[in-house]
Structure formats: structure tokens, C-alpha cells
N, C-alpha and C positions, 0 to 999 in steps of 0.2 A: 453696347449691346444692340444687336440687330433684330428688330421685330417691327411688325406693322399691325395695328388694330383696325378692325373693320366694324361697320354698323351691325347691330344685333340682328341675327337671322330669325330669332324667335323668342317668345315669352312662353313659359310653361305654366299651365294651370293644373293644379291637382284637384280632381273632381270626384264626387261620390257617385254620380250617375252619368255615364258616358252619353247615353241617348238624349238625356235632358239637356246636357251642355251642347251637344251637336245640333240640336234643334235650333239653337240661337245662331251659331256661326255658320253652319252648313246650310240649314233649311231657310232661315230668315235672312241672313246676311248674304247668302249665295257664295260663300267661300268654297274653294275646291279642296277636296280631300286628296292630298298628295302622298300620304302614307298612312297605313293602318295596320295594327298588329295586336295580337293577344299573347299574354304569357311571357313577355320580355323579361330576361334576367340580367342583361348587360347593364342597364341603367341602375336598377336596384343594387347590383353588386358594386358598381362604381360609387354609389352613395353609402356603401357599407351597411346596407339594410340586411335583416336576417335572411338566411338561405331560402326559407319558405316564401319570401315575398316576391311576387311577380308584378308586372305592370302591363295593363292594356293601354294602348295609345292611339291617338289620331292627330295627324299634323294637317293643319288647314292653312290655306293662303288665299289672299285676295288675288283673283286671276290677274296674271301679268307681272307679278313680282315675287321673288323668293326671299325677301327680307320682311321683317315685321310680322312674321307668321305667328299663329297660335297653336301650341301643342297641348292637347288634352291628355292627361295621364290619370288613369284609375289604378290605384295600388290595391293589391290583393294580399291577404295573409299577414297583415301588420296593423298595429294600433295606430290611430291617427287623431290629431286634434285640428281645430281650425286655427289658421294663422292669425286672423283678426276677428275673433268671435264677438259679435255685437258691437263692433267698433264704431265710434264716432269718426267723422272725417278728420278731426284734429288730433286723434290719438296717434301716438308715435309707434314706430316699429313696423318692419316689413314694407311691402309696396302698397300704397294707398289704392292705386288704380292703374288702368291703361287708358290711353286716349285714342279715340277714333273720330274722324271728321264726318259730319253729316250735312246734308243740304237742308232737310226739314227736321229740325230738332224736336219740335212738338209731336210730329207724326211718329218718329222713331220712339220717343218717350211713351206715347200712348200704346204703340205696338208692343213694346217690352212690358208695359204694365199688364197687358192682356196675357202675357206669357209668365206672369208671376213676379216680375221685377217691381221694385219701388224706387221712387225718386227721392233724392235728398233736396227738398225744396222744389223750386220751379226754375226754368231757364233764367240765367242772370247775364246781363250785358256787363262787360268790364273791359277796361283798357289795359292791355299787357304790353308794355313797351310800345312799339310802333303798331301793334295789332289791336283792332277792335273786335272782340270776341263775344259770342253768346255761348254759354256753357251750362251743362247740367250733369250732376253725378247720379248714376243709376246703380243700385245694388241688386244682385240676383243670386244665382246658384253659388253655393260654396262660399258665401260672403264676399264674392268678387264684385268689385266696383269698376264700372266703365264711365269715363268722362266723355260725354257726347259734346263735340265742339263744332261750332259753325263760325268760321272766320268771315266777318262782315266786311272789313276794310283793312288791308287790301283783299280783294276776293281770293278765296282759298283755292289751292290746287285741287283738282279732281282727278282721281286715278280711274282708269277704265276698268270695267269688270265689277262683279258683285252686285248686290241689291241693297238699297237704303243707306249703305255706308260708302263713303267716297275716299277712303284711305285705308292703308294697312295700319298696324300699330306703329305710331311715330313718336310717342312720348309716354312716360310713366312718371307719376309723382310719388315721392317719398316724404312723409312727415317726420322730421328729425328733432332730436332734443337740442342739438348744438350745431348750428349751421356751419360755423368755421371748422369744426372737427370733421363733419361729413364732407365738406368741400375739400379739405386737406386730403382726405382719404381718396376721393375720386381723382383730383387733379395732381396732387404731389406724389401720392403713393401708387395709384394705378396708371397715371399718365394720360388721363382723359383731358380734353380741352374745355376750358370755361368759355361758353358762348356769350353769356349775359348774366347780369345780376340786376334785379329790379325789386321794388316793394310795391305791393298792391294794398290799398286800404280805402275803406269808405270814410268820408268825413262827416257823414250824418247817419243816424240809425237807419237800417234797412237790410235787404237780403244780401247774402254773400254766397259764393259758390260752395263754401264749406258748411252752409247751413247753421251758422252761428246765430244765437239770439240777436234780434235786431239791435237792441240797446248795447250789446257787447261789441258790435262790429267796428265802431270808430276807434276803440281802444285795443284792437287786435289786428295790427298790420301783419301781412304775410310777406316774409322775405324769401325771395327765390334766387337760387343759383342754378342755371341751366347748363348741363354738361353734355359732351358728346365724345364717343370713343375716337372718332376720326376727324372731328372738326366740322362735319356736315350737320345740317339742320334736318336731315331726313329721319334720323332716329336718335332721340334725345332722352335724357333722364333729368327730372326736375326735382331738385332738393329744396324742401320748403320748411321754414321755421315760422310758426305762428306765435306772436308775442301774447303774453297775459292770458293764455288759455291752457289749462292743465287737464290732462286726461290720463287714460291708461297707457301703458307701454307694452307692446307686443314683440319687442326685439328678439326675445328668446325663442319665439315660435316659428320663425321663418326658415325651417329646415325640412328636407324630405323626411317622411312622406306627408307632412301636414297639408291640409286642404286650403286652397285659395290661390292667389297669385304667387307662385312658388319661386320663379327665377327667370333671369334673362341669360341668353347664350350669345357669345360673341366669337366669331372666327378670328384667328390670329395667324399671321405669317411669322414664323420664328417663335413658336410657343415656349420651348424650353428657355430660350433667351429671355422671353417676357416673364416667365415664372421666376427666374433669377432676379430680374429687375424689381418685381413687386416685393420679393422677399428682402432684397437689399434695402428697400424703402420701408421695411418694418411691418409688412403685411404677412400674417400667418396664413398658410394654405389650409383651408378647411379640408380639402381633398388634394393630396399631392398629385403631381403629373402621373397619369395612369393611362394605360392602353385600354380602350374600350370600343364599343360600337354604338353609334347613334344613327339609326336609320332615319332618312334615306341617305345620310352623308357617308355611311360606311365606317370603316375602321379609322379611329381617331386617337390622338392623345389629348387629354383634357385635364384641367384642374379647376378647383372651385375656391372662392373666397367669400367672406361675408363683410358687409359694411358695418360701421359702428352701431347702426340701428337695425342690424339683423337682416339686411337684404342680401340674398344669395345670388352670386354672379358666377357663371361658368365661361371658360375660355377653351377653345378647342382648335385643332389643326389636323387635317388628314394625315394619317400615319403613313410613313414611307414603307 
């Protein structure tokens, strides 16, 4: 079967207040609005939502790149739930966060606090494979969590454009119930590439990126499998299983039109061939290959799948 996967072009946030969300990404981060529309019916129809449902949307990008974008969607005329309401960082199901690189993590943290966000603990230094990182989770509008990441060693890449943030979306974490099952889905069934597997753990009580109680940290190692659709490290997904910590599971909630980090979108060359590939590997299509329109990409064919932990992924190709 002939197909080629590419890095994700965007992550979709389902939001309740477009202006409030835009104030973070457009006004504070300095990302450019590359598309904006009201009353869209193409996407709600693709997601098989009721006829009265429409969507207002805004697509934002870090200046200079058209990958790792953020699309804000506000649904109208339909009931919604939150995808991860009141979630702890160790709760399973859906996308935990998106990751953005920053130069001054404490300054961005304080700025976001003034905008109504709150932090899960304070910045934590940790060794992740060959990288020494400083990281902090911030939760804000629509129960969306952003991981602010500063790579100390080796020094992090800095992308031009924008303010306060020095990258586009380059990573997203998923907390899963079964690491091997989730890894099998992404690598063996979707054909993603496994970049690395590591375990991070404190050996003495103390703070962790996940905000665990200090005394629990040494007995709760986090096992990570990092995957990429095309083998590059520019746009990755991070599958995480935390041992000996049990919480809620939100796997059933990660569907349109629910609010939060809703989905990632991947362009594909040879979409129909790829759809046959994933079905042959035992993946059920949540939405079959369908002709639709995703502005500003235009007319496309697309399909959707969900991971074992309820993460929605869409794949699309320009229609002939």
C-alpha cells in the first residue's frame, strides 16, 4: 500500500469563549490568525453532529511555520461536556496537554496566572533521556493544559516570530492505562515510528512534573514511549503510563463537540490507501473516508480514528 504520513499540521481546541482563548494565543503569544470563520457546517457535518450545529473557528500559527498550529473551535447549537473535567495530571483518557517551548518559564507562568491560569506545582528540573529540561504544567480555559518547557542542555531550538513562546506545538502527552496497548496502536496499527522509550522517576521524595504528593513520587515511575508519524522529532506524541497511581478515566469523552484538547490533524499522501492500511491492522474508523472542506486547506478527503484511551486523530488529503 502506497501512502506517506506527515507531521501534524494542527491541534484542535474546543472552546467555550473564542475571545478569551484568542487572548492567550493571538494577543499574548503573538501567533498570527491565518483563518477565521463563523457558522461553518462542513466540520460539524463531518463529525456527524446535529444539523443545527455550527462552528466558529480561528486558526493560529507561530509566524514562519504552518505546522503545529492551534485551531480554536466554538460549537453552537449542541450540548457539550468537558473532556477532562477536574482532571489530575495522572488521570487517563484524552490528551493531557500540548507542549510549547519557552525561554523564561517563570515569567510565562506568572503572565498566564494573571490571565486566570493556574500551575500544577512549580517548575521542575528533570533529565529526560539526553535532555535536561525545566518543565511546568499550566491549566487554563476549557480545562486545557499546556506544558511549558525550557530545554537547558543541550540548548533548545528557538523559532523566529511570536512573543514569549519560542516554538509551535511540538509534543502532546497522553496518560494511558496500558503502555504496550497504546504503543501497539500507534506503531503497529497506525504505522507511526517509535523514537524513544524512557522511564523517569525520583529516587527520593520531592516534586514531579505531574504534581504527585512528594512521598508518592519514588514509587510512581513514569514510562514514556515517544512516537512520530514521519520519524522526525519536530512533532511528536508522548505516551505515558504512571505506575502505582490510580485516578479517573476520561477515555469516553474525547469526541466532538466536547470541550478541551479535542484532536490532532495529520496530512497524508495516499489517504485511501492509508485508510485501508489501518483497517487491515484492526483499527475501526470513527469517521469513514469522507469528502469535506477544512479551511484554509480547501476540499479534502478525511477520516478519523480514536486511540484505546480515547484520543481523536484525523487524517486528511486534498481532494482531486
